[in-house]
N, C-alpha and C positions, 0 to 999 in steps of 0.2 A: 226751625227745624233743621236737622242735620243734613248736611249737603257735601258731596264730595267735590271738590274744585275741579275744572273741566282739565286742567294741566295733569292734576293728579291721575284722573280718570284716563286720560291719553297714554299716559307713562305704564299703567295698571293694564291697559288693553295691549299696549304693545309686550309688556314683559309675561303676563301671564301664559298667553299661548305659546310662547318660545320655552318658558319653565318646561311645561307640560310635556311638550314635544323632546326636548333635550332630556328630561328624567328619565320617560321610557325607553329613550334612544340607549340611554348609557345604563338602565337597568337590562337592557336585552343583551349588552354588548357584557356586562359581569356574569350575566345568567349563561353565557356562552363560554364565558371561562370557566364557570363553574361545571358545562358539560364535558367540556375536554379534558377536566380533570379526573372526571370520575367515568368517563366512556366506557373504559375498560371494566369497570366494576357493573357497567349497566345493560351491556349488549350480550348476547348469547344465554339468557337466563330465562325467555319466555316469561319476562314480566308484563302484567295486565297492562294496559292504557290508562285504566284510571287510576294505579298505583304510582305510575310514572307522572301524570300530570297532577297527583296528588304532593309528589314530590319537588317537581318544580314550581308549582304554588307556593307551596313552604320555602322552598331555596328564593323565589322571588322575594317572598316577604322579608327573610335574612339578609339579602343584597340592599335592602332600601337607604341603609344608614349609610352604605359606600357609595351609593347613586347619588343621592342629595348633593353632596358638596359638590362634585365635578358639576353635576346638572346647574346648580346653583351658578357657578362659575362661567359656564357657557354661555346660558342665558341673558346673564348680566353683560356679559362681553359683548354677546350678539346685539342686545337691547341697544346699549348706548355707541357700540359700533354703526350698525344702521342709523339711530339718530344725528353720529356726526358724519355718515358718508351723504346724508340725504339734505345735511346743511340745517337740521330740524334744531340739532343743538344750538346750533350758531345763532338761529333765532331765537332761540329761548334766552341764551344768553345776552343777546342785544336789545331784548325788553326788559333787563335788569333783574331777572332770575338767577341767583348763583347755580353751580352744580350739586350743592349740599341741600338747595333747597328743590332742586329736581328729584334728586336720590331719597327725598323724605318718606314717600309713601312706598317705597321699596324695603327703605331700612325696615319700617313698620311691618312689612308682608314677612321679610325673612326673619326677622325678631320671632315672627308667630310661627313660622316653620321650623326655627330653631329650638323653641320652645315644644311645639308638638312633637320633634324629634325625640327629644329626650323623654319625653312621657310614652313614645312609642316604642324607644329602647327599653323603658323602663316595665311596660305592661305589655307589649305585645310580643318583643321580640324574643323575650325568653320562651315563651311558648312555642312559636314559630321553630326555633333552634332544637328545641326539644324534641317536636314532631319530625323535623327535617333529620336531625342525627340518627333517631330511631329508626325511620324509614330508612336512611341508606345502611345502617348497620344490619337491619332485617336481610337488605338485598345482598348484602355481603355475605350473610350466610346461608344465603340460598343456594343450591345445588345450580348447575349450569344445565341448559337446556340438553338433553342426551342427543347427541349427533357423533356417531362414531366414526371418522374419518377413515379414507383407503389410506394403506402402505407405511402407517406410522403407528405408534403405539400409543394408545386413548387412557389416561391415569386421571380422569375426571371421575370415577367412580371410586369409593373409599375402600382401599384394602385391594384392590383388583388392578391388571394392567392387561388391556385388549390389543390384539394384534388383528387386523381384517385387511385380507389381500385385495377383494374386490366386493361390490356389494351390488344386489338388483335392485334398483331405485322402485321397480314397480310392483316385484311380489313380495321385497324386504329381505330377500334371502340373502346371507353372508356368505360368504366363499375364503376355504382355507382360513381358520380361527387358532389362533393362540392366546391361551389364557395363563396368566398367573395371577393364582388364589396368594394373598399374604394378609389374609382378614383373621387367620389363626396365629399369626406372628411366623419370623423367619423359620424357626424349627420345625415347624409343620406346614411348611409351603408346599403348593399343588400347583402341577403344570398340567394344563389340557390342551390337547391338539385335537381337531374336529376337522371333517371335511365341509362341512357347512353347517349354517344355524339361523334360528331366528329369536328377535328380542321385542319385546314388548313391555311395557308398562301396567301394571294391574290397576284396577279401576281406584283404588282408595291412595293412588299415587306413591306408595310407601315402597313397593319393592319392584325388582326388575326380574321377570319371567325368562330365562333364556333356555331354549330347548336346542340342544347339538347332536347331528347326526353322526354316524359312521367315525368313530374318534378312540382315542386313548386319553388316560390320566396316570399320572405319577403323582404319589403324594408322600412326602416325608414326615415320618413319624418317631421323630427325635427325641419329645419329650416322654413317649412311653417305652424308649430302651430300658432292658433289664440286664443286660451285659456290658461292662465299660466298653468293650472295642465292638460292640454291636448295636448297630442303628436301625431299626425295624422301619419297613417302608411298605405302600400298596401301590399296586399296578393294575389297571383295569381295562379292559376293552368294552367297548359298548357298540352298540348301534345307534340307541336312542338315550340321551342323557338330558335330565330336565332339573335345573339350578334356581334356587329363588336368592336373589341378593336384594341385601336390604339397601333403599335409596329414596331417601325423600325428596320428592319433586314439586311439593307445592309449597306456597309461599307462607311462613309463619311470620306475624309481626310481633315484634318485640312489646315488653311493656315499658307504659313511658315512665313510669317511676324509676328506673334505673338512671336514665339520663335526668330527670328531675331532680336529683340529687346531687350535679354537677354544679359548678359554676355558671355554665351557660342559659341554666335554667331557673335563674334566681332574680330577684328583682333588688332595690336598693336594700330593703329592711332585712330582707333574708342574707343579701350578703354581709352586711354590717354584723348580723348574730351570728353567722359562721364564723366571721374573721375574730371577733370579740370570743366567740367559744374557744375556735382552734389555738388563738394566742395566748388565753388562759392554759387550756391543756400543755400548749408548749412550753410555759412558764414553769409549771410545777414538774413536767420532765425533767426541764433543765436544773430544776432545783435539786431533782433527786439524784440526776446525775454528778450534779457537782459535790452534793454530800458524798457520794459514793467514792468519787474521786479524792477529797480530801482527810477521807476516814482508810485509806487503802496506802501500802506502800510506805515511801518515804515522810507522804504528809503527815500518816499517824505520829511517827517517830516525832516531826517536829512539834504538833500540837501538843504531844504528851512533855514536851521538852518545855516548853510553854506554861502547860497547866501545874506542873509538879516544880517548885520551886526545889525541891531534895534530888532532882534528879541529875545533876552531877555530881553530886556527892556519892550518889548510889552508884553513877556509871563511873565513877574514877575508883571506885575498891571491885569492880567488875568489867573490867575493860577487855576488850576481846579486839585483838591485833587480826584483821583478817589477813593482811598481808603474810604474815608469819604462819597463819594456818594453812594459807594457799602454797607457801613456799616449801613448807614441811610435808606438803602432800607427795604421792606417788604421782607417774605419772597420768595413768588408768583413773586416778582418784580426780587430777586435775581436767581432765576429760570430762569425767561424769560432771563436776562442777560447772563447767562451761555450758556443757548440754541443756542441764537444767534450768541455769539462767536465761540461755537464750530462748527456751521452751516456754518458760514462764513470759519474759518481756513479749515473746509472738504471740501467746493467748491473750495478753493485756490488751496489746496492739490490735489484735482483731476484734476485741472485745470493743474496745473504742471506738473502733472503724466502724464497725455493725452498727452501734448508736448514733456514730455521726452522720451515717446514711440515713438513718429512720428520721434523725434531724431535719437532714437536708431536703427529703421528701415532704414532709411537715410544711417547710418553710418554702418550698415551691408550690405546694398548695394554696398556704395564705397568698403569696402573689398574683396566683392566678384570680384568685377572690378580688384583690386590691386591683389589679389590671382592668376585670371586668366593671368595677364600680368606675373608675377613672375612664374608662371608654364610652360610659353613658353621657358624659360631659365634653370630652372632648372632641367627639364628632359632630355635637351640637354648636360647639364653639369653632369647629372648622367650618360650618355653612355662612357663618360671619364673616370670618375671615377670607372665605375665598368671594364673595359678594363684594368685598370691600377691596379686592383685589380685581376683580373682573369688571365691575362698573368704571371706575375711573382709568382701567385700562383701556378700554371700550371707547370712552370720551378722547384719549388721548391720539389712539390709533388709527380712530376713524375709518375703520372697517367694519363691514358686516358680513351677512351672508353664513357659510359654513366652510369658507377659506380660511383665512388666516386666522380666524376666533378659533377653530378646532385644533390647529396647529399649537396656540399658544395655550392652550386649554390643556391639552394632550401631554406637552411638555411641561407645563407648571403641576399639573397632576401625577405627571409620573416623577417629577423632584419631590413632593409630599408625599408620595407615597414609599420612595426609598428611604426618606428620612424618618417617617412616621415607623418603617417597619423596621430601621435599624434602633431606634429608642424601644419599639415593642420587646425587640430580642435582647437587648440591654437590660432592660427591666425583667424580663422573664430569667434571664440566667441569674441576675442576683448583683450584676456587676455595678449596676446605677440603682437608687431609689427608684421605685414605682413612679412617682409623682414625676421625676426628672424622665424618665424614658418615654411616660407615655403624655406628657405636655412638651416633648420636644421637638415637636411638627409646627405643632402653634407658635411656640416662641421664637420659632424660625421666622415663620411666613406673616406675622403679625406685625414686624417692623417694614415689610415689605406691601404691603396693606397701607399701612400710616405714610409710609413715603409717595405712594402712587397717587394715594388719595391728596396729600397735600400738592404733589405737583398738577394734579389734574384741576385741583379748585383754581389754583394760581396760573392755569394755561402755560405751564414751564412745558418746555420742548424736550422730553427726556431721551426722545431716540433721535437727539441731532450727535452726528458722528462729529462733527467739527468742535462741540461742545467737549466731547471727551479727549479727543486729540489734544485740545489747548490746553486741557489740564494735565495730559501726562508730558507734554511738552515742558510746560510749567513744573513739573513735578521734577524731569530728569533731563529734560532740554535735548536741543539737537545742537551741536556746534557749527557753527555758521562762519564763511569765509565773505570778505570783503572784496566785492565786485566793483572797481573803481576805473573809469577811463579820461582821459583828457579830455578837457570842452574844446570842441573848435573856436566857439565864439566866446568870448570871456567880459561880462560887464563890468562886474566889481571886482577889479583885482586883489589879490591879498597884500593886505598891509604887515609889513615885516614886524613892526612895534607889536600891532595888535596878535602876528602868528607866536610872536616872542613871549608875549604874557599869557597865552594861550595855552602854550606848552608847557611854560613851568608851572602854570596851575595843576595842569594835570599832573606833572612830576608831586607836585604837594600832596595834592590828594593820592597818589599812588604809594605814596611814602607813608602815608597814615593808615591806608589800608593794608601796607604790608605790614606795620607794625601790630594793627589788628589781629591778622592773621597768625601773624608768626612763622618761623620756618619748619615747625615740625607740625604734625596732626594733632589734633585735640583730643583730649581723654574722652573716655565714654561720658564721663558727667558732664566735663565744659560741652561736648557736641548738644547735649540735650537740656542743657540748663543755658548757656550760652549763644554758642555758636557764633555765626560771622555777622559783621554789622552790616546790615543789608541797606538800610538809607545813605550810609558812608560808601557804600557799591554803588547806590543808583545815581548818587551825585556824579562818582567817578564815571559812570556809563555815560551819564548825558552830556559831560565834558568831552568826554571822547567822542562821543556821534557827533556834538555840535563841531567841534574844531575838525574832524573829517570832512563833513558839509562844506564847512569854511573855505579848507584848504584844497577843494576840489577848482577853486577857481586859478589856482598858480599857472602859471606858462613853465614852469621846472618840472621837467620829465622825471628829474631825479627823485623830486620831493613826491612824484604822485607815486611812483615805484615803492617808495617809504611809506606812504598812507596805508598801502593793502597789507603790510604788515601788524596793523593796529587788530588784536583781536576783536570779536564782536562778544562783549561781556553778556553773559546771561543770568536771570532773576530768579534763581532756583529755589524751590521751597526746600530743597536740602542743605542750603546755606545756613539757614536758620530752622528748623523745623520747628522750636516750640519757642514763640514768642511772650508765653506766660511761664514764669517761673517753676510754679506747681503743675504745671503739665506735666515740663520737662520732668520733674520729679517721680510723676508718674510713671512715665513711660520709662525710666531705667530701671523699674522695678519689673515692668512685663517684656523680660528678656527674651521668648520666643519670637516676638514683634518686632522688637527695638533694635535687635541686633544686627539682623540683614539692613535696616536700615540704615543703621549707622556705619557700617563698612561701606554701602553704597555711597552715603554722605561723604565719606572720610576720600574716597575715590574723586568725587566731585571737586572735592574742598582742594584736592592736591593740583586738580588740573586749574582751578581758579588761580594757584599761587603761583603755578609757570605762565599763566596767563599775565600777571601782574608784573613777572619780571621781564614777560615780551614788550610789555608797554613801556616800562622803564628804559630798555633797551633802544626800543623804537624813537622814544622820548628824545634819548640823547643824541641818534643819529638825525632825527629831524631836526633837535637843535642846532647841532653842527651844519646841516647845509644851510639853515635860515641864517647863521651867523655869517658863513661864506657868502652868501648872496648880499648880505649887508656892505659887507667889505667890497664886495666889486661894484655895486652901486657909488659907494663912497668914492672908491678911486674914479670911476667913470665922472 
């Protein structure tokens, strides 16, 4: 009998409610973004609530693929953050259960969600997007709700501009009207002034019925003029005038078939079929354009020369010297020749620019279809990536609730959105291949998911500041100075012979190190393939540090002051960046990355050579002090 382990059931009971909650929260936030984007086109048109509800339903369905990755990231981060904060994850690990074992049921659930997301995008999303964009376009085409303001011109009636000085809200009477009727064109414009008037909509909502009182009108009849300098017009004074203005105030839903043929309304099979047919048509058009190009102009002359072996013999007997003809022509004839040549070249250029524009348009449509096909995979794959980022990150930071997880999730999703949008635009404009642009975000975030999972499984402290600071110090280092004070009580005094041997040993190692470093900076190739001998440098550092520690037991104030001059040698990675030769050769090829490192490394090597010279100089002074002290002790 199949049974789910109690641990797996506990993990699922913790994760699934959080996932549902975060999913609907993310869907609501993204839906609000949709509302803010199109609010100007929805407000003020008198659209029924049922139409708006239908639009928001299809919009919510269309936003599901965008909400899923963010919801999985936030839910997995909160789940493992809560387990870590309540020390439940620690108890599970103490029982011998690894983090990957704990994640196993969620990996299966997320994999099923990713597969379901693919079929959702392939079967349901195209239909929802067709419905949404059809409704949105129909709402855009609807005329705005009639509400003429006071004191300003109203131009939402096609072909008319209305000005109303004041309105009576109770009776609907408008005072001091000015109407510009441009429905018949500017040549037949009509201006109407009226003392008052009323405006109402016909029952079929197809016309506006305007009744005007006590006014006059002026109409320009320029299109009916009979004489050259005579423009007829008509002027009318009226006590009552009725005008019928076409105004479609109803909501006309557009046919879904228009959007169904677009790339947003096609599944995988239809996208592949469309791409193949359009590619075949583009190839045939390209071949025809190529044949036209090779059979025109100088290409025809070149092809004839290659096909006809007697062309050179015939051309030798009938050679035309174009330069002599042009030189013998008159100035007017030369100008005519140049104008005809420029005109012909301009015609050919415009012809091929038009053909190129048509080809670019077809290529853009093909790229759109390919991008839509890749998107069905990338969003599903993003669900897996975000889970493998959120789950180990929650186990590392051990913070639950809606505080830290929300901040981290939003920052990661913004990072993902910027990269994904950049790749989308690169693919859309044809600057990158379609697969490169669409898979860019996945390629960037996948290593992050692998890194965090590896660190979480091995219980590594990813957010330890000292760990990264130590690496930076190891890379570029921080120059230190020695702080030595004379001891008040000395138990083991310095032996002069031992001191002399140690100083001489430091001098020998320093000489060997100076021969290894040389006096000039290394070449670019030598730096990456050889560098400086860090084993020898480590031996020198050890000898100098041991000698300074031993010499602190002296009673000589002069020797103590000289010991401070010994520099603190650093074991920087920049001294020998690549211990393996073939890696150094690879780095020499990566110029944009390796050149800045080389310049910084050369500067650090220069400082090391200066420190070696300081050691040699200090060594000589210390040796002289030791020998002087030895002579004084022998004399005494």
